[in-house]
matplotlib code that plots the C-alpha trace (Angstrom):
import matplotlib.pyplot as plt

x = [244.5, 247.6, 249.6, 252.7, 250.7, 249.4, 253.0, 254.3, 251.4, 252.0, 255.8, 255.0, 252.5, 254.9, 257.8, 255.7, 254.7, 258.3, 259.5, 256.8, 258.0, 261.6, 260.6, 258.7, 261.6, 264.0, 261.6, 261.5, 265.3, 265.5, 262.9, 264.8, 268.0, 266.2, 264.7, 268.1, 269.5, 266.6, 267.2, 270.9, 270.0, 267.5, 270.0, 272.7, 270.3, 269.3, 272.9, 273.9, 271.1, 272.0, 275.6, 274.5, 272.6, 275.7, 278.0, 275.6, 275.9, 279.7, 279.6, 277.3, 279.7, 282.6, 283.6, 286.8, 287.2, 287.5, 284.0, 282.7, 284.2, 282.7, 279.4, 279.7, 280.6, 277.8, 275.3, 276.3, 275.9, 272.5, 271.3, 272.6, 270.8, 267.6, 267.8, 268.5, 265.4, 263.4, 265.0, 264.1, 260.6, 260.9, 259.7, 257.4, 258.8, 257.1, 258.7, 262.1, 261.8, 260.8, 263.7, 266.1, 264.8, 265.2, 268.7, 269.7, 268.2, 270.1, 273.3, 272.9, 272.5, 275.3, 277.6, 276.4, 276.9, 280.4, 281.4, 280.1, 282.0, 285.2, 284.9, 284.0, 280.5, 277.8, 274.9, 271.9, 273.4, 271.0, 267.9, 269.5, 270.8, 267.4, 265.9, 268.5, 268.1, 264.3, 264.7, 267.2, 264.9, 262.0, 264.2, 265.2, 261.5, 260.5, 263.2, 262.3, 258.7, 259.7, 261.9, 259.1, 256.7, 259.2, 259.9, 256.2, 255.8, 258.7, 257.2, 253.8, 255.5, 257.4, 254.2, 252.4, 255.4, 255.4, 251.6, 252.0, 254.8, 252.7, 249.7, 251.7, 253.4, 249.9, 248.7, 251.7, 251.2, 247.5, 248.2, 250.9, 248.5, 245.7, 248.0, 249.1, 245.5, 244.6, 247.5, 246.4, 242.8, 243.7, 246.7, 246.9, 243.2, 242.8, 246.0, 244.6, 241.4, 243.4, 245.6, 242.5, 241.1, 244.3, 244.2, 240.6, 241.6, 244.4, 242.0, 239.8, 237.0, 236.3, 233.3, 235.4, 234.3, 237.0, 236.0, 237.5, 236.2, 239.7, 241.2, 244.9, 247.4, 245.7, 242.3, 243.7, 245.3, 242.0, 240.0, 242.5, 242.3, 238.5, 238.7, 241.1, 238.9, 235.8, 237.7, 239.0, 235.4, 234.2, 236.9, 236.0, 232.3, 233.1, 235.1, 232.1, 229.7, 232.0, 231.9, 228.1, 227.9, 230.1, 227.8, 224.7, 226.1, 226.5, 222.9, 221.7, 223.5, 221.8, 218.4, 219.1, 219.8, 216.6, 214.7, 216.1, 214.8, 211.4, 211.3, 212.2, 209.4, 206.9, 208.0, 207.8, 204.4, 202.9, 199.7, 201.1, 204.1, 207.1, 210.1, 213.2, 214.5, 217.9, 217.1, 220.6, 220.8, 217.1, 217.2, 215.4, 217.7, 215.2, 211.7, 209.3, 207.5, 204.3, 206.3, 207.5, 203.9, 202.5, 205.0, 205.5, 209.3, 211.6, 213.8, 216.9, 215.1, 213.5, 216.8, 218.3, 215.5, 213.7, 210.3, 210.3, 211.1, 207.8, 205.7, 204.5, 206.3, 203.2, 200.9, 197.1, 197.4, 199.7, 202.9, 206.1, 206.7, 210.4, 209.8, 206.9, 208.9, 211.7, 209.1, 207.6, 211.0, 212.2, 209.2, 209.9, 213.6, 212.5, 210.6, 207.1, 205.1, 203.6, 200.6, 199.8, 198.2, 200.5, 199.9, 202.2, 203.0, 203.4, 205.9, 203.0, 202.1, 199.0, 198.5, 197.0, 196.5, 198.2, 198.5, 202.0, 203.0, 206.6, 208.7, 212.4, 214.6, 217.5, 220.8, 224.4, 225.7, 222.6, 219.5, 216.8, 213.0, 210.5, 207.4, 204.3, 202.3, 198.6, 196.8, 193.7, 192.1, 189.1, 188.7, 188.9, 186.2, 183.9, 184.6, 183.6, 180.4, 179.8, 180.3, 177.9, 175.3, 175.7, 175.3, 172.1, 170.8, 171.5, 169.7, 166.8, 166.7, 166.9, 164.1, 162.0, 162.5, 161.6, 158.5, 157.6, 158.1, 155.9, 153.2, 153.4, 153.3, 150.2, 148.5, 149.2, 148.0, 144.9, 144.1, 144.9, 142.6, 139.7, 140.5, 140.8, 137.5, 135.7, 137.5, 137.0, 133.3, 133.0, 135.0, 133.4, 129.8, 130.6, 132.9, 130.0, 127.8, 130.4, 130.8, 127.0, 126.8, 129.8, 128.3, 124.9, 126.4, 128.3, 125.0, 123.5, 126.3, 127.7, 130.9, 133.9, 136.3, 134.0, 133.3, 137.1, 137.4, 134.5, 136.0, 139.2, 137.2, 135.3, 138.6, 140.2, 137.0, 137.1, 140.8, 140.1, 137.5, 140.0, 142.6, 140.2, 139.6, 143.4, 143.7, 141.2, 143.2, 146.4, 144.8, 143.7, 147.2, 149.4, 147.3, 147.1, 144.1, 145.1, 141.6, 142.0, 145.4, 145.8, 148.6, 149.8, 152.1, 154.5, 155.3, 151.7, 151.5, 154.7, 153.5, 150.1, 151.8, 154.0, 151.0, 149.2, 152.1, 152.9, 151.5, 153.6, 156.7, 156.2, 155.5, 158.8, 160.8, 162.1, 164.3, 162.8, 164.8, 163.1, 164.1, 161.0, 160.7, 159.1, 155.8, 157.5, 159.9, 157.3, 154.4, 153.7, 150.9, 149.5, 146.7, 147.4, 145.9, 148.2, 151.3, 150.1, 149.8, 153.3, 154.8, 152.9, 154.1, 157.7, 157.4, 155.7, 158.4, 161.1, 159.5, 159.0, 162.7, 163.8, 161.8, 164.9, 167.5, 168.4, 169.0, 166.0, 166.2, 164.0, 165.1, 163.1, 165.1, 164.3, 166.5, 165.7, 167.6, 166.5, 162.8, 162.8, 161.9, 163.8, 162.6, 164.9, 163.6, 166.3, 166.1, 168.7, 167.6, 169.7, 169.2, 168.1, 170.3, 172.0, 170.7, 167.0, 167.2, 166.1, 162.9, 161.6, 159.2, 157.7, 154.0, 153.6, 157.3, 158.0, 160.7, 158.4, 157.2, 154.1, 150.9, 152.7, 153.0, 151.2, 154.1, 151.9, 153.1, 156.2, 154.7, 151.7, 153.9, 156.2, 153.2, 151.7, 154.9, 155.5, 151.9, 152.9, 155.9, 158.3, 160.7, 161.0, 164.2, 166.5, 169.9, 173.1, 173.5, 176.2, 173.5, 170.0, 167.8, 167.5, 164.6, 164.7, 161.4, 161.8, 158.7, 158.5, 157.9, 154.7, 155.1, 151.9, 151.9, 150.2, 148.3, 147.8, 148.0, 149.8, 153.5, 156.3, 159.6, 162.8, 165.2, 162.5, 161.7, 158.2, 157.1, 154.8, 152.9, 151.7, 154.4, 157.0, 160.3, 163.7]
y = [6.8, 5.9, 2.9, 4.9, 7.2, 4.2, 2.9, 6.3, 6.6, 3.1, 3.9, 7.2, 5.8, 2.9, 5.4, 7.6, 4.6, 3.6, 7.1, 7.5, 4.2, 5.4, 8.8, 7.2, 4.8, 7.8, 9.6, 6.5, 6.3, 10.0, 9.6, 6.6, 8.6, 11.5, 9.1, 7.7, 11.2, 12.0, 8.8, 9.6, 13.1, 11.9, 9.3, 11.9, 14.2, 11.3, 10.4, 14.1, 14.5, 11.1, 12.2, 15.4, 13.3, 11.1, 14.1, 15.7, 12.7, 12.9, 16.6, 16.0, 13.4, 15.9, 15.8, 17.4, 20.4, 18.0, 16.7, 20.3, 21.1, 17.9, 19.1, 22.4, 20.7, 18.2, 21.0, 23.0, 19.8, 19.0, 22.6, 22.4, 19.0, 20.5, 23.4, 20.9, 18.9, 22.1, 22.9, 19.4, 19.9, 16.8, 18.7, 21.7, 25.2, 25.2, 21.8, 23.0, 26.2, 24.2, 21.8, 24.7, 26.5, 23.2, 22.7, 26.3, 26.3, 23.1, 24.5, 27.8, 26.0, 23.6, 26.6, 28.4, 25.3, 24.7, 28.3, 28.2, 25.0, 26.5, 29.5, 27.3, 28.7, 26.7, 25.8, 23.6, 21.0, 18.2, 20.1, 21.7, 18.4, 16.8, 19.7, 19.5, 15.7, 16.1, 18.6, 16.4, 13.5, 15.5, 16.6, 13.0, 11.9, 14.5, 13.6, 9.9, 10.6, 12.6, 9.8, 7.3, 9.6, 10.2, 6.5, 5.8, 8.5, 7.1, 3.6, 5.0, 7.0, 3.9, 1.9, 4.6, 4.8, 1.0, 1.1, 3.9, 2.0, -1.1, 0.7, 2.5, -0.8, -2.4, 0.6, 0.4, -3.4, -2.9, 0.0, -2.1, -5.0, -2.8, -1.2, -4.6, -5.7, -2.5, -3.0, -6.5, -5.6, -2.5, -4.0, -7.8, -8.5, -6.1, -7.5, -11.0, -10.0, -8.3, -11.3, -13.5, -11.2, -11.4, -15.1, -15.2, -12.9, -15.2, -18.1, -16.2, -14.9, -11.3, -10.7, -9.8, -7.6, -6.4, -4.2, -0.7, 1.2, 2.0, 5.3, 4.2, 2.7, -0.7, 0.9, 2.8, -0.4, -2.3, 0.4, 0.4, -3.4, -3.2, -0.6, -2.7, -5.8, -3.8, -2.4, -5.8, -7.1, -4.3, -5.0, -8.6, -7.7, -5.2, -7.8, -10.2, -7.4, -6.4, -10.0, -10.0, -6.6, -7.8, -10.7, -8.6, -5.9, -8.5, -9.6, -6.0, -5.1, -8.0, -7.0, -3.3, -4.2, -6.2, -3.4, -0.8, -2.8, -3.1, 0.6, 1.5, -0.7, 0.9, 4.4, 3.8, 2.2, 4.7, 6.4, 9.9, 11.8, 11.3, 13.6, 13.7, 17.3, 18.4, 21.4, 22.9, 23.0, 23.3, 20.6, 17.3, 14.3, 11.6, 11.4, 8.6, 8.2, 9.9, 13.1, 13.1, 12.6, 15.3, 18.0, 17.1, 16.9, 13.9, 12.7, 14.5, 17.8, 17.5, 16.6, 19.9, 22.0, 22.3, 23.0, 26.8, 26.3, 24.4, 26.9, 30.5, 33.3, 33.9, 31.3, 31.7, 32.9, 35.8, 34.3, 34.0, 30.4, 30.5, 31.7, 29.3, 26.4, 27.2, 27.3, 23.9, 22.2, 23.6, 22.1, 18.7, 18.9, 19.7, 16.4, 17.5, 16.1, 19.2, 18.6, 21.7, 22.8, 24.1, 25.7, 24.2, 25.7, 23.5, 24.4, 25.8, 28.2, 26.2, 26.3, 23.4, 22.8, 19.9, 18.6, 17.9, 15.8, 16.3, 14.1, 14.2, 11.4, 10.1, 10.9, 11.3, 13.8, 15.6, 17.3, 15.5, 15.6, 13.4, 14.9, 13.0, 15.1, 14.6, 16.6, 18.0, 19.9, 17.6, 17.7, 21.6, 21.6, 19.4, 21.5, 24.7, 23.0, 21.9, 25.4, 26.9, 24.2, 25.0, 28.7, 28.0, 25.8, 28.4, 31.0, 28.7, 28.0, 31.8, 32.5, 29.6, 30.9, 34.5, 33.2, 31.2, 34.2, 36.3, 33.6, 33.5, 37.3, 37.3, 34.8, 36.9, 40.0, 38.2, 37.0, 40.4, 42.1, 39.8, 40.5, 44.3, 44.5, 42.9, 45.0, 48.2, 47.6, 46.8, 49.9, 52.4, 51.8, 52.9, 55.7, 57.1, 56.9, 58.7, 61.4, 62.0, 62.3, 64.8, 66.9, 66.9, 68.0, 70.8, 72.3, 72.1, 73.9, 77.4, 77.2, 77.8, 75.5, 72.5, 73.3, 73.3, 69.9, 68.5, 69.8, 68.0, 64.8, 65.2, 65.7, 62.6, 60.5, 61.4, 60.6, 57.2, 56.6, 57.6, 55.2, 52.2, 53.4, 53.4, 49.9, 48.7, 50.6, 48.9, 45.5, 46.2, 47.2, 50.3, 51.7, 55.4, 57.6, 61.1, 62.4, 61.7, 63.5, 67.2, 69.6, 68.8, 71.0, 68.6, 71.1, 71.1, 67.3, 66.8, 69.3, 67.5, 64.1, 65.4, 66.9, 63.5, 61.6, 64.5, 62.9, 59.8, 62.0, 63.8, 60.6, 59.0, 62.3, 62.2, 65.0, 66.2, 67.8, 68.9, 71.1, 71.5, 72.9, 76.1, 76.0, 76.3, 73.5, 71.0, 71.0, 67.5, 65.8, 63.2, 62.2, 64.1, 61.2, 58.7, 60.8, 61.4, 57.6, 57.0, 59.6, 58.4, 54.8, 56.0, 58.1, 55.3, 52.7, 55.1, 55.6, 51.8, 51.3, 53.8, 52.2, 50.6, 53.3, 56.0, 59.0, 59.2, 61.5, 61.8, 63.8, 64.8, 66.8, 67.9, 68.2, 69.1, 67.4, 68.9, 68.1, 65.5, 66.2, 64.1, 63.7, 61.8, 60.3, 59.2, 57.7, 56.9, 53.3, 50.1, 50.1, 47.3, 44.2, 43.8, 40.3, 41.3, 44.7, 43.1, 41.9, 44.9, 46.0, 42.5, 42.2, 40.6, 40.8, 42.3, 42.4, 43.2, 40.7, 38.7, 40.8, 44.1, 44.4, 43.3, 43.6, 45.8, 49.3, 49.6, 47.3, 49.6, 52.7, 51.4, 50.5, 54.0, 55.8, 53.6, 54.5, 58.2, 57.7, 58.0, 55.8, 54.7, 53.0, 52.3, 54.0, 53.4, 55.1, 55.0, 55.3, 54.0, 53.6, 56.1, 56.0, 58.2, 59.3, 60.6, 62.2, 64.2, 68.0, 69.3, 72.1, 73.8, 76.0, 74.9, 78.3, 80.0, 76.9, 77.5, 76.5, 76.3, 78.1, 76.1, 75.3, 75.4, 72.9, 71.7, 71.2, 68.3, 70.5, 72.6, 75.3, 76.1, 77.4, 78.0]
z = [239.6, 237.6, 238.7, 239.3, 241.5, 243.4, 243.9, 244.9, 247.4, 248.8, 249.2, 250.8, 253.3, 254.2, 254.6, 256.8, 258.9, 259.4, 260.0, 262.6, 264.3, 264.2, 265.6, 268.4, 269.0, 269.2, 271.5, 273.7, 273.8, 274.6, 277.3, 278.7, 278.8, 280.5, 283.1, 283.8, 284.2, 286.5, 288.5, 288.9, 289.9, 292.5, 293.8, 294.1, 296.0, 298.3, 298.8, 299.5, 302.1, 303.6, 303.8, 305.5, 308.1, 308.7, 308.9, 311.3, 313.7, 313.4, 314.2, 317.1, 318.5, 318.4, 314.8, 313.5, 311.2, 308.3, 309.0, 309.2, 305.8, 304.4, 305.8, 304.1, 300.8, 301.0, 301.9, 298.7, 296.7, 298.2, 297.6, 294.0, 293.4, 294.8, 292.3, 289.6, 290.5, 290.3, 286.9, 285.7, 287.0, 289.1, 292.1, 292.3, 293.1, 296.4, 297.3, 296.1, 298.2, 301.3, 300.9, 300.4, 303.5, 305.5, 304.2, 304.8, 308.3, 309.2, 307.7, 309.5, 312.9, 312.1, 311.4, 314.5, 316.6, 315.1, 315.8, 319.3, 320.0, 318.7, 321.0, 324.0, 324.3, 325.9, 323.8, 324.2, 321.9, 322.6, 321.8, 318.7, 317.5, 317.8, 315.9, 313.1, 312.8, 312.6, 309.8, 307.9, 308.3, 306.9, 303.9, 303.3, 303.5, 301.0, 298.6, 299.0, 298.2, 295.2, 294.0, 294.4, 292.5, 289.7, 289.4, 289.0, 286.4, 284.5, 284.6, 283.4, 280.6, 279.5, 279.5, 277.4, 275.0, 274.6, 273.9, 271.3, 269.6, 269.5, 268.1, 265.5, 264.5, 264.2, 262.1, 259.9, 259.4, 258.6, 256.3, 254.5, 254.1, 252.9, 250.3, 249.1, 248.8, 247.0, 244.6, 244.0, 243.3, 241.1, 239.3, 239.4, 238.7, 235.8, 234.3, 234.7, 232.9, 230.2, 229.8, 229.5, 226.8, 224.8, 225.1, 223.8, 220.9, 219.9, 219.8, 217.3, 219.5, 218.5, 220.9, 223.9, 226.8, 229.1, 232.1, 231.6, 234.6, 236.0, 235.1, 235.0, 232.6, 232.8, 232.2, 229.2, 227.9, 228.4, 226.5, 223.7, 223.6, 223.6, 220.7, 218.8, 219.3, 218.1, 215.1, 214.2, 214.5, 212.3, 209.7, 209.7, 209.4, 206.6, 204.8, 204.9, 204.0, 201.1, 199.8, 200.1, 198.3, 195.5, 195.0, 195.3, 193.0, 190.3, 190.8, 190.9, 187.7, 185.9, 187.4, 186.4, 182.8, 182.8, 184.5, 182.1, 179.2, 180.8, 181.6, 178.1, 176.8, 179.2, 178.3, 174.6, 174.9, 177.5, 176.4, 177.3, 176.1, 178.4, 178.5, 180.7, 181.3, 182.5, 184.7, 184.5, 180.7, 180.1, 177.3, 177.0, 177.5, 176.7, 175.1, 173.9, 170.6, 171.8, 172.5, 168.9, 167.7, 170.1, 169.1, 165.5, 165.8, 165.6, 168.5, 167.4, 167.1, 170.5, 172.2, 171.0, 172.6, 176.0, 177.4, 176.8, 173.0, 172.5, 174.6, 174.0, 175.8, 178.0, 179.5, 179.8, 183.4, 182.3, 183.7, 181.6, 180.4, 181.4, 184.9, 185.4, 184.1, 186.6, 189.4, 188.7, 188.1, 191.4, 193.1, 191.5, 192.5, 196.1, 196.3, 195.4, 192.5, 190.8, 188.5, 186.4, 183.1, 180.4, 177.0, 174.2, 170.8, 167.7, 165.0, 162.9, 165.7, 166.9, 170.7, 172.7, 176.4, 178.2, 181.7, 183.0, 186.0, 187.1, 189.4, 190.3, 188.9, 190.9, 189.2, 190.5, 188.0, 186.7, 188.1, 186.1, 186.2, 184.3, 182.8, 181.8, 179.3, 178.4, 175.7, 177.4, 174.5, 174.5, 178.2, 178.1, 175.5, 177.6, 180.7, 178.9, 177.7, 181.3, 182.6, 180.1, 180.9, 184.6, 184.0, 182.0, 184.8, 187.4, 185.4, 185.0, 188.7, 189.4, 187.0, 188.5, 192.0, 190.9, 189.3, 192.3, 194.6, 192.3, 192.4, 196.2, 196.4, 194.0, 196.3, 199.3, 197.6, 196.4, 200.0, 201.4, 198.9, 199.9, 203.6, 203.1, 201.1, 204.1, 206.7, 204.7, 204.4, 208.2, 209.1, 206.7, 208.1, 211.7, 210.4, 208.4, 211.5, 213.6, 210.8, 210.7, 214.5, 214.5, 211.8, 213.6, 216.9, 215.1, 214.0, 217.5, 219.5, 219.4, 221.5, 219.3, 221.3, 221.0, 217.3, 216.7, 218.4, 216.5, 213.2, 214.0, 214.7, 211.5, 209.6, 211.1, 210.5, 206.8, 206.7, 208.3, 205.6, 202.9, 204.4, 204.0, 200.5, 199.9, 201.3, 198.7, 196.0, 197.2, 197.1, 193.5, 192.4, 191.8, 188.9, 189.2, 188.5, 187.7, 188.3, 192.1, 192.5, 193.3, 194.1, 197.7, 199.8, 201.5, 204.2, 205.4, 205.1, 207.2, 209.8, 210.1, 210.4, 213.2, 215.0, 214.8, 216.4, 218.7, 221.8, 221.3, 220.7, 224.0, 225.9, 224.7, 225.1, 221.6, 220.3, 216.9, 214.2, 210.9, 208.0, 205.8, 202.3, 201.0, 199.2, 195.7, 196.5, 198.0, 195.6, 194.3, 192.4, 194.8, 197.2, 200.5, 202.6, 200.9, 201.5, 205.1, 205.5, 204.2, 206.6, 209.6, 208.9, 208.7, 211.8, 213.8, 212.7, 213.8, 217.2, 217.6, 216.9, 219.6, 222.5, 224.0, 223.4, 225.9, 223.6, 221.2, 218.2, 215.1, 212.0, 209.0, 206.4, 202.8, 199.7, 196.1, 193.2, 189.9, 189.6, 192.4, 196.0, 198.6, 202.2, 204.6, 207.8, 210.3, 213.8, 216.5, 217.0, 216.6, 212.8, 210.5, 210.2, 206.8, 206.3, 206.3, 204.5, 201.2, 202.8, 204.7, 201.9, 201.6, 202.8, 206.2, 207.0, 210.4, 212.9, 215.8, 218.4, 217.6, 218.1, 217.7, 214.0, 210.8, 208.4, 206.0, 207.0, 204.8, 202.1, 201.8, 201.9, 199.2, 197.0, 197.5, 196.7, 193.6, 192.5, 192.7, 190.4, 193.3, 195.3, 198.9, 199.9, 202.8, 202.7, 204.6, 207.9, 210.6, 213.4, 213.3, 210.2, 207.4, 204.8, 201.7, 200.1, 196.5, 194.7, 191.5, 192.0, 190.3, 187.7, 188.9, 192.0, 195.2, 195.4, 198.7, 200.8, 204.1, 204.2, 206.6, 205.8, 205.3, 208.1, 210.8, 213.6, 213.9, 217.5, 218.0, 220.6, 217.6, 217.8, 215.2, 216.3, 214.8]

ax = plt.figure().add_subplot(projection="3d")
ax.plot(x, y, z, "-o")
ax.set_aspect("equal")
plt.show()
């Protein structure tokens, strides 16, 4: 609060206090005057009633007409005083009414008694007089009691007024003292602190702290004084700092001249070429001797050109030299330290590679960058030789791994050939015995149904024997003997294969789709049992893949491309993961659990198809796995062998339906 506001507030509070005292004093005087008026009124009333009582005695003793007239006058005065007491609220209206009734009754009897006396009428004067005196005495007593009560009230009012005046005066005194103390604390003490601060400043002490919490003129003055002291301290410190800077600058200038000399010596004797480039003009502003030797130009010639003039228009990476130079200089100006390879061009047109390291140089008027340039022609040549050696080493490693894989494969096939030879020998002996028994039983029975079943058993036994023979042939290698091949109708082979796996198809509830070729389209030169073995392997693998899927579908479709027959086998299983597709035709590789696969099915099939001059491979499919069997079509006709027409569906139950 401002000091003037405090003074105004103090004066206002003091004035209000004194005005309150004056107002209470005036109210007390007015109350005193009212009390005096009331006392005079009460006294006049008492005197009037007393006079009535005196005049009543005179009239009772035979008073004159003058006494009667005085009585009438005093009665009117007494009645008027009673009404005045009621108007002044000194007596209650009921009390005023009762007094008026008493006075009027006494007056009425006094008038009646006076009139009777004047007309010589006899009245019971003694009893009437006593009655009138009693009433006058009662009126006097009532007025006396009222007077006593009013006096007590006036005394109590004066006591209350005196107490109020005393309390108000005490409050005014306390308020005045409090305001004086407040002014002392808010004005005198801050002024004393400010005066002490000024005294310290005059003695030379600049570290002065003056409390400035007050928001008044003294607070503003204290803050201004504090600011002035701080500025003066800053000015003095700046002067001392300036003196030190002047001394330091002289030292720095000497050191700078020495450093510049050392820097020039280092630049001139540096092993690399050093240039300083003005990025705004694009010209060199400084170079060293190695730059002159590297570019074959003298200092003056180099200072008249820039980086783009000693570079080809297009760098090795296909970028324009000018744009690339702006890019790297922009990085250097931004604070980075770009290190990059750059192709330079000598005056005779020769190109050579170099490595440039750019860094921004501090400068007040120019945007400069320094470039350290190293000829890396020799390093590039060594890097190229190193890459060529690395490629040769990689090729050698690849060839070595391929040879190693072939050796491992040869070892596996050799072991498998030995195993198959023993197994085939052990299997062929019981197969021949079974075949002999079947043929013997066929000659002993006549029932056609049993002969049909025995013929099928004889056929499958012979096929099993041929399978063991084919296993031996696979172990010996893919050499083909044309004398063992014949014209094979693929439609019949596919139908037979589907009939063989028919029970498994029905058991697994597989939906079968097949589009088989005509006889002319499906005639190939092959061994029917080998082709049957390939198809059964493909069908069984497809059924194994669909064990855990809900919707099972097996598709076998034919296409002819020129002189090649293509047979596509597709299933609705989960498919073959991409990371193992390259290994699915390797011997002994299987994705089935242990004990459920030998890993030879696809390997044997692949070897058999290869021996027939065909191809068996896995092709891309959105759903499941898709194998493509490609075999060359024979130029000879398959004769009258039974065939199945194209776009038919073979039922594994032995039926054919469209």
